[in-house]
C-alpha positions as CSV (number, residue, x, y, z in Angstrom):
1,M,25.6,184.0,64.4
2,N,26.8,182.4,60.9
3,Q,30.4,183.9,61.5
4,A,30.4,182.6,65.3
5,L,29.5,179.2,64.2
6,T,31.8,178.8,61.1
7,A,34.8,179.7,63.8
8,I,33.6,176.7,65.9
9,L,32.2,174.5,63.2
10,P,33.9,175.1,60.2
11,L,31.3,173.6,57.1
12,D,34.3,171.3,55.4
13,G,35.1,170.2,59.0
14,L,31.9,169.0,59.9
15,Q,31.2,167.3,56.3
16,S,34.7,165.4,56.9
17,A,34.2,164.4,60.6
18,G,34.3,160.8,60.2
19,T,31.2,157.8,59.0
20,G,28.2,157.1,60.0
21,P,24.7,159.1,60.5
22,L,24.5,163.2,60.8
23,Y,24.6,163.1,64.5
24,R,27.4,161.2,65.0
25,K,29.3,163.8,62.2
26,L,28.4,166.5,64.3
27,R,28.4,165.2,67.5
28,Q,32.1,164.7,66.8
29,S,32.9,168.6,65.0
30,L,31.3,169.6,68.4
31,E,33.3,167.7,70.4
32,D,36.5,168.5,68.4
33,A,35.4,172.3,69.5
34,I,35.1,171.6,72.8
35,R,38.9,169.5,73.0
36,S,40.7,172.2,71.3
37,G,39.4,174.8,72.8
38,K,37.2,176.9,70.4
39,L,34.5,175.9,72.4
40,G,35.7,177.2,76.4
41,H,34.6,175.8,79.7
42,G,31.5,177.5,80.8
43,D,30.7,178.7,77.2
44,A,27.1,178.6,75.8
45,L,26.4,176.5,72.8
46,P,24.7,178.2,70.6
47,A,20.5,177.4,70.6
48,E,19.5,174.5,68.4
49,R,17.7,175.8,66.0
50,D,20.8,178.1,65.2
51,L,22.9,175.0,65.3
52,A,20.1,173.0,62.9
53,D,19.4,175.9,60.3
54,Y,23.7,176.5,60.0
55,A,24.4,172.8,59.3
56,N,22.1,172.1,57.3
57,V,20.3,169.3,59.6
58,S,17.2,168.9,62.1
59,R,16.5,169.7,65.4
60,V,16.3,166.1,66.0
61,T,19.9,165.1,64.9
62,V,21.1,168.2,66.6
63,R,19.3,167.2,69.8
64,K,21.4,163.6,69.6
65,A,24.5,165.2,69.3
66,V,24.0,167.2,72.1
67,D,22.5,164.7,74.3
68,D,25.6,162.2,73.9
69,L,27.9,164.7,74.7
70,V,25.7,165.5,78.0
71,K,25.6,162.1,78.7
72,D,29.2,162.1,78.2
73,G,30.2,165.4,80.1
74,L,30.9,167.8,78.2
75,L,28.0,169.6,77.8
76,S,25.7,170.8,80.9
77,R,21.9,171.4,80.6
78,R,20.8,174.1,83.0
79,H,17.3,174.5,83.7
80,G,15.9,177.9,81.8
81,S,19.6,178.8,80.9
82,G,20.6,176.4,77.9
83,T,23.2,174.5,77.7
84,F,26.8,174.9,78.7
85,V,30.5,173.6,77.9
86,V,31.8,171.7,80.7
87,R,35.6,171.0,80.3
88,P,37.5,167.7,80.1
89,M,39.0,167.0,83.5
90,S,42.8,166.0,83.9
91,R,42.2,163.1,86.6
92,V,44.3,163.8,89.9
93,E,46.0,161.1,92.1
94,Q,44.8,161.8,96.4
95,P,47.2,159.5,98.3
96,L,45.5,157.6,100.8
97,T,48.4,158.1,102.8
98,K,48.7,161.5,103.9
99,L,47.2,163.9,105.4
100,T,47.2,167.2,103.8
101,S,44.7,170.1,102.9
102,F,43.2,170.8,99.8
103,T,45.5,173.6,99.4
104,E,48.9,171.7,99.6
105,D,47.8,168.9,97.3
106,M,47.2,171.3,94.4
107,A,49.7,173.6,95.3
108,R,52.1,170.2,95.0
109,R,50.9,169.8,91.8
110,G,51.0,173.2,90.3
111,L,47.4,174.4,90.3
112,V,46.2,178.0,91.3
113,T,43.9,177.3,93.7
114,R,40.8,179.4,95.4
115,S,37.6,178.9,97.2
116,E,34.1,180.4,97.0
117,W,32.4,181.0,100.4
118,L,29.2,178.4,101.1
119,E,29.0,179.0,104.4
120,R,31.2,180.5,107.4
121,G,30.2,181.4,110.9
122,L,30.2,180.3,114.7
123,F,26.3,178.3,115.1
124,H,25.0,176.1,118.0
125,P,26.2,172.4,117.8
126,S,24.2,169.9,116.2
127,P,24.1,167.0,118.5
128,E,26.3,165.3,115.8
129,E,28.6,167.8,116.5
130,M,28.2,167.5,119.8
131,M,29.3,163.9,119.8
132,M,32.1,163.6,117.3
133,L,33.7,167.3,118.1
134,G,33.5,165.6,122.2
135,L,32.6,169.1,122.7
136,A,31.6,170.1,126.4
137,P,27.6,171.7,126.9
138,G,27.2,175.5,125.7
139,T,31.0,175.3,123.3
140,M,30.4,176.7,120.1
141,V,30.9,175.3,116.8
142,A,32.3,177.1,113.8
143,R,31.3,175.6,110.4
144,I,33.0,176.7,107.2
145,G,31.7,175.2,103.8
146,R,33.5,176.2,100.8
147,L,34.0,175.4,97.1
148,R,37.1,174.4,96.4
149,I,38.6,175.2,92.4
150,G,41.6,174.8,91.0
151,N,42.4,176.4,87.7
152,D,39.0,177.7,87.5
153,M,37.3,174.6,87.5
154,P,35.2,174.0,90.5
155,L,36.8,170.1,91.8
156,A,34.7,169.9,95.7
157,I,32.7,171.0,98.1
158,E,34.1,170.8,101.3
159,R,32.4,171.6,104.6
160,A,33.8,171.5,107.7
161,S,32.9,171.6,111.4
162,I,35.6,173.1,114.4
163,S,35.3,173.5,118.1
164,A,34.8,177.2,118.7
165,D,38.4,176.4,121.0
166,F,40.2,175.7,117.5
167,L,38.7,178.2,115.2
168,P,37.0,181.7,117.2
169,D,36.6,183.8,114.4
170,P,35.8,181.7,110.8
171,G,35.3,185.2,109.6
172,A,38.7,186.1,109.9
173,L,39.9,182.2,107.8
174,T,41.0,183.6,104.2
175,G,43.4,180.8,103.0
176,S,44.2,177.2,104.7
177,L,42.0,175.6,107.5
178,Y,45.0,173.9,108.8
179,A,47.6,176.6,108.5
180,E,45.2,178.4,110.8
181,L,45.2,175.6,113.4
182,E,49.2,174.9,113.1
183,K,49.1,178.4,114.4
184,K,47.3,177.3,117.3
185,D,49.3,174.3,117.5
186,A,46.2,172.1,116.5
187,R,46.8,170.8,113.4
188,P,45.9,167.1,113.1
189,V,48.0,164.2,112.9
190,R,45.9,161.7,112.1
191,A,42.9,161.1,110.3
192,I,40.2,158.4,109.6
193,Q,38.2,158.6,106.3
194,R,35.2,156.8,104.8
195,I,35.1,157.1,100.8
196,S,31.4,156.3,99.2
197,A,30.5,156.6,96.1
198,S,27.2,158.9,95.1
199,N,25.9,160.3,92.3
200,M,25.4,164.7,92.2
201,K,22.2,166.0,93.2
202,K,20.7,169.3,91.8
203,N,22.1,171.7,94.1
204,D,26.1,170.0,93.8
205,A,25.7,169.2,90.8
206,G,25.3,173.2,90.0
207,L,28.4,174.0,92.0
208,L,30.7,171.9,90.5
209,E,29.1,172.6,87.0
210,V,28.1,168.6,86.3
211,P,24.8,167.3,84.8
212,V,22.4,166.3,87.7
213,G,23.2,162.1,88.3
214,S,27.0,162.3,87.9
215,A,29.4,160.5,89.6
216,G,30.7,161.5,92.4
217,L,32.9,160.7,95.8
218,S,31.5,161.8,99.1
219,I,34.3,161.6,102.0
220,E,33.9,161.8,105.4
221,R,37.0,162.7,107.5
222,V,37.9,162.9,111.4
223,S,41.2,164.5,112.4
224,Y,42.6,164.1,115.8
225,L,45.6,165.9,117.5
226,A,48.7,164.2,118.9
227,S,46.8,163.9,122.6
228,G,43.6,162.1,120.9
229,R,41.2,164.3,120.8
230,V,39.4,165.3,117.6
231,V,39.7,168.3,115.5
232,E,37.3,168.3,112.5
233,L,34.9,167.0,111.3
234,T,35.0,167.0,107.1
235,R,32.3,166.1,105.1
236,S,33.1,166.5,101.1
237,L,31.8,165.8,97.6
238,Y,34.3,166.0,95.3
239,R,33.6,166.0,91.4
240,G,34.3,161.6,90.3
241,D,35.7,162.5,86.6
242,A,38.4,164.4,88.4
243,Y,39.5,162.3,91.1
244,D,41.3,158.9,91.7
245,F,42.1,158.0,95.7
246,V,45.1,155.7,95.8
247,A,45.9,153.7,98.2
248,E,49.5,151.9,98.6
249,L,49.3,148.1,100.0
250,S,51.7,145.6,101.1
251,L,51.5,142.1,102.3
252,G,51.8,141.8,105.5
253,E,54.0,139.6,107.7
254,N,52.5,136.0,108.7
């Protein structure tokens, strides 16, 4: 264990890590290890007892240093599992003037994307889905839920409802929803989005690998065909530390 810890936290570096209380020095050394990549995203932090023995400090000192890094979002505690590294995110600017898919957004930024399925199938619609999508009685609704990942970092949870007229076999969907809808001449041409702030609940925080209570952006999008028919109702939850939504405004004529 000491050999592994030496690679992460050289004792000479720990002693020279700034001034002030020991917990701040330990905190700075751990942060340096995270930002330099010595501790990678998803890595388990050594146990508090091992850190305390190695650095010759009390477990209270270790706990204070770790608590600070959890508050800053660089570490995440998982009940019953331990404490894990959360890689710092480079923020993504998302313009609000164009209707694009997650896959298209990430491809423009050179990020490698993938999805993990949370839900996929045909269902009897809820009253809200019937109203929002304008479904006739007896029409089924396709629901797809995905964890959206860019460069191996979970970025968003996306849950979409689409009339089965447009997506009769959601189980066959493997890539971009918009690309699939375009094949059926049903790609939306406009949308209304509502964005609100939220705090991550336990299940969502676990999927996005952030501490419970972390800031998130909840987005509801209703997308329309050129005919005015609603084609998609999507609710997404984005990591607040990863996204900035940007709108360009201009002064209207008097």
